[in-house]
C-alpha positions as CSV (number, residue, x, y, z in Angstrom):
1,M,13.4,-2.2,5.0
2,I,10.8,-4.5,7.0
3,T,10.1,-8.1,5.9
4,G,7.4,-8.7,3.7
5,L,6.6,-4.9,3.2
6,R,4.8,-3.9,0.3
7,L,5.6,-0.5,-0.5
8,L,4.8,1.8,-2.8
9,L,7.3,4.8,-4.0
10,V,5.6,7.3,-5.9
11,D,8.4,9.9,-6.6
12,P,9.5,11.1,-10.8
13,H,12.7,11.6,-9.4
14,V,14.5,8.5,-7.6
15,E,17.9,8.6,-7.0
16,P,19.9,5.1,-8.5
17,G,19.5,2.2,-6.5
18,T,17.2,4.0,-3.7
19,V,14.0,1.1,-5.3
20,E,16.6,-2.1,-4.8
21,A,17.7,-0.6,-1.6
22,F,14.0,-0.5,0.3
23,G,13.5,-4.2,-2.5
24,A,16.2,-6.4,-0.4
25,E,13.5,-7.3,2.3
26,G,10.1,-6.0,1.1
27,F,8.3,-5.1,-2.5
28,V,8.5,-2.5,-4.2
29,H,6.7,-0.9,-7.1
30,Q,8.0,2.9,-8.3
31,A,5.4,5.3,-9.8
32,G,6.4,8.6,-11.4
33,R,3.2,10.4,-12.0
34,G,0.0,10.2,-9.5
35,T,-2.2,9.3,-11.8
36,D,0.2,5.7,-12.1
37,A,0.5,5.5,-8.9
38,L,-3.3,5.7,-8.3
39,V,-3.6,2.5,-10.4
40,E,-0.4,0.8,-8.8
41,Y,-2.4,1.3,-5.3
42,G,-5.4,-0.7,-6.3
43,C,-3.9,-3.6,-8.6
44,F,-0.8,-3.7,-5.5
45,S,-2.3,-3.0,-2.4
46,P,0.8,-1.7,-0.4
47,D,1.0,-1.7,3.2
48,A,2.6,1.9,2.9
49,L,3.4,4.5,1.0
50,L,5.9,7.1,-0.2
51,V,5.1,10.1,-1.9
52,A,7.9,12.8,-3.4
53,P,6.6,16.3,-2.4
54,R,5.5,17.0,-5.8
55,L,3.8,15.3,-8.4
56,P,3.8,16.4,-11.8
57,D,0.1,15.2,-12.7
58,L,-2.4,15.8,-9.1
59,G,-1.6,17.8,-6.4
60,L,0.1,16.0,-3.3
61,G,-3.8,16.6,-1.4
62,D,-5.3,15.6,-4.0
63,F,-3.4,12.1,-4.3
64,V,-3.6,11.5,-0.7
65,A,-7.3,12.3,-0.6
66,A,-7.9,10.1,-3.4
67,V,-5.8,7.0,-1.5
68,R,-7.4,8.1,2.2
69,R,-11.1,7.5,-0.2
70,R,-10.0,3.4,-0.2
71,G,-7.7,2.9,2.4
72,D,-5.8,3.6,5.5
73,E,-2.2,2.5,4.4
74,P,0.5,4.5,5.9
75,I,1.5,7.5,3.6
76,V,4.8,9.0,3.9
77,L,5.5,12.5,2.5
78,G,9.8,12.6,1.1
79,V,10.6,15.8,2.1
80,G,13.9,17.8,1.2
81,G,16.0,20.9,1.8
82,E,13.2,23.9,2.0
83,P,9.7,22.1,2.0
84,D,6.8,23.4,0.5
85,L,4.2,23.4,3.5
86,G,1.6,24.3,1.0
87,P,1.3,20.8,-0.1
88,V,2.8,19.4,2.5
89,G,0.0,20.6,4.8
90,A,-2.4,19.7,2.3
91,A,-1.8,16.5,2.0
92,L,-0.9,15.8,5.8
93,L,-4.7,17.8,6.5
94,Q,-6.3,15.0,3.9
95,G,-4.6,12.0,6.4
96,A,-0.9,11.5,4.7
97,T,1.1,10.2,7.9
98,G,4.3,11.9,8.4
99,T,7.7,12.6,7.0
100,V,11.0,11.3,6.5
101,D,13.8,13.3,4.0
102,R,15.1,13.2,0.7
103,P,17.0,11.6,-0.5
104,Y,15.2,8.2,1.2
105,A,17.4,6.4,3.6
106,A,15.6,2.9,3.6
107,S,16.2,2.7,7.6
108,D,14.3,6.2,8.2
109,V,11.4,5.1,6.0
110,A,11.5,1.6,8.0
111,L,11.1,3.3,10.7
112,K,8.5,6.1,10.2
113,V,6.2,3.3,8.7
114,S,6.6,0.3,10.8
115,A,5.6,3.5,13.5
116,S,2.2,4.0,11.6
117,L,1.2,-0.1,11.2
118,P,-1.4,-0.5,12.9
119,R,-0.4,-3.6,15.9
120,T,-4.1,-5.4,15.0
121,T,-3.6,-5.8,11.3
122,V,-2.3,-9.7,10.2
123,R,-1.3,-10.6,7.5
124,L,-0.7,-14.6,7.8
125,P,-1.5,-16.7,4.6
126,L,-5.5,-17.6,5.5
127,L,-6.2,-21.8,5.1
128,L,-9.4,-23.5,4.9
129,G,-9.6,-26.9,3.7
130,P,-7.2,-27.4,0.1
131,L,-8.1,-23.8,0.2
132,R,-4.6,-21.4,0.5
133,L,-4.4,-17.5,0.4
134,D,-1.6,-15.4,1.1
135,P,-2.7,-12.2,1.4
136,L,1.5,-10.6,1.4
137,A,2.4,-12.4,-1.9
138,H,-1.2,-12.0,-3.6
139,T,-1.6,-15.6,-4.3
140,V,-4.4,-18.5,-4.1
141,H,-3.6,-21.9,-3.9
142,L,-6.3,-24.7,-4.2
143,D,-4.5,-28.2,-3.6
144,G,-1.4,-27.0,-3.8
145,A,-1.6,-25.5,-7.6
146,E,-1.7,-22.0,-7.6
147,V,-4.7,-20.7,-9.1
148,A,-4.5,-17.9,-11.8
149,G,-6.4,-15.1,-13.2
150,L,-8.0,-13.5,-9.8
151,G,-8.2,-9.8,-9.9
152,L,-8.2,-7.6,-7.1
153,K,-12.2,-7.5,-6.8
154,E,-12.3,-11.7,-7.0
155,F,-9.0,-11.8,-4.2
156,R,-10.3,-9.2,-1.8
157,L,-14.0,-10.9,-2.1
158,L,-12.2,-14.5,-1.5
159,E,-9.9,-13.1,1.5
160,L,-13.3,-11.5,3.4
161,L,-15.2,-15.4,2.6
162,L,-12.2,-16.8,4.3
163,L,-11.1,-14.3,7.0
164,R,-15.5,-14.3,7.7
165,S,-15.8,-18.8,7.0
166,D,-17.2,-19.3,10.8
167,R,-20.6,-16.7,10.3
168,V,-22.7,-15.6,7.7
169,V,-20.7,-12.4,5.8
170,S,-23.6,-9.4,5.5
171,H,-24.3,-7.5,2.1
172,V,-22.9,-5.0,3.3
173,E,-19.8,-6.1,3.9
174,L,-19.5,-7.6,0.6
175,R,-20.4,-4.6,-1.4
176,D,-17.5,-2.3,1.0
177,T,-15.3,-5.0,-0.1
178,L,-16.0,-4.8,-3.8
179,D,-15.9,-1.0,-3.7
180,G,-13.0,-0.6,-1.7
């Protein structure tokens, strides 16, 4: 995989050893249902999603549309055998990035995801005085001590303020960050 990549694997039928293979160099969360995956997506803030062609509780196109309302991370669809082009086509129309074969091979997924990641995305730790925010590890440290209890919105707000520490942040930027 890609070192430090946070991958959300959305698949109710994962081959044994898949999560371990993907997690060797990155951070992997796995969900078997679309609704569980949307919750994980909000909490985990993945860099990319790998999604099965069928979810037990949501249509594939609906799942991709829900993710697209919140972010632009690569969404790779796992297909195998004779894929049902209806759901896969709907998901691609809603903004899925592409497809890979199932069963998953970490190298294939890494190639597809790395080709889809924005080249301008920098996820280095942000430093300002005694404050350090690490967007990959999703941690905040103040004077070297970890700050516990930050929710997702608080973390995103702090990240925005650190990224824009050289200027005033507009009301629209604040609202977009808190709504996203």
